[in-house]
N, C-alpha and C positions, 0 to 999 in steps of 0.2 A: 306230605306230612302236615298239611294245613290242619290246625285245630289240635294237634298233638304236641306234647312236650318231647324233650330229648331223653334218651335212655342213659342209664348208668351201665358201663361195661366193667367187668371184673376179670383180672388176671391174678390167679392165686392158687394156693394149695387146695386140696379137696375139701377140708373143713371150712375154709373161708368161702369158697365158691358155693358150697352146699348151703351155708347159712344165708348168703344173699339170695340164692335161688328160692329157698324156703320163704324168704321175705318178699318174693314176687318180682325180682328184677329180670328174670329170664325171658328173653325175646328172640325171635328169629326175624331177620329182615326179609325183604321181598325176594332176595336170592337164597333164602334159607340158611343164612350165616348167623350163628349165635352171637350174643353180646358177652360171652364169657369164655375163658380158657382155664381148664384145670391143669395145673402144672404138676406132673408126676416125675418120678426119678428118671424115667426114660424120655422125657420131653427135652428136646434140644434147645439150645440158646437161639438158634435160627428160627425155630417154631415160635418161641416167645417173642422175638423181635418182629417177625413177620406179622403175628397177630396184633402186636402193639401198633405197628404202622397201619395195618388195616383199620383198626379202631380209630386212629387219628384221622383217617381219610373218610370215614363214614359220616354222612350228614346227620344221621339219626342219633349219634352219640354225643352227649354233652359233658359227661364226666367219666374218667377212667380211673378205677381203683386198682392198685397193684400192691401185692405184699412187698414190703420193703426188701426182704432178702432176695426176692425175684427181681426187683428193680435194680439191685446191685449187679445182677448178671447182664443187664442191658442198659447200664447207666449212660453209655454214650448216646443211645437213642432218646432217652428221657432228657438229657442235657441239650440235645439238638432241637427239641420241641419248644418253640417260642410263642405259639399262639395261646390265647387265653381260653379258647374253646376248641376242643374239649379240654377241660381242666384235668390235670393228672394229680392224684393224691396217693401218697404212699401210706399204707396201713400195716399194722402189726399182724402177725399170725400167732396161732396158739404156741408154736415152738420157738418163734423168733420175736422178741419184744421190739417195739418201735425205738429207734435211736434218732433223735432230731439232728444230730451232728452229721448223719449220713444222707439226710433228705436234701437233695440239691435244689428242689423246687422251693422248699421252705427257706433255704439260704438265699435264693434269688429274691424271694418276696421280702425278706428282712432287709436286703440291700436297697430296696426301693424307699426305705424310710430312714430318717436320721433319728438320733436319740431325742432331739427336740420335738419331732413330729409326734412322738409317743407320750409326751408330757401332758 
């Protein structure tokens, strides 16, 4: 990967993933594994969790975007992730608005600062 940056991975509903793919984030690694997962009604929680863990372990991924309502399904896996790279960001979907109160990563980041740090 010398000379190349890291990829953005996406786990989301069809509309979200399609939007990012149209934006140019779609890639296959040397083993022909994509950097995205479209979660449909028949996608199991195990498939989502396995894909998330695979993305965490890939050296070519720097950011993982995941629809917040899907993140809720695998919250334990997100909470167990402690490294800064890949960064995990919860994003809204067309059908499910973003709720900052549910974002465990945002809560963890807020805990790093005191009110005086933000003045």
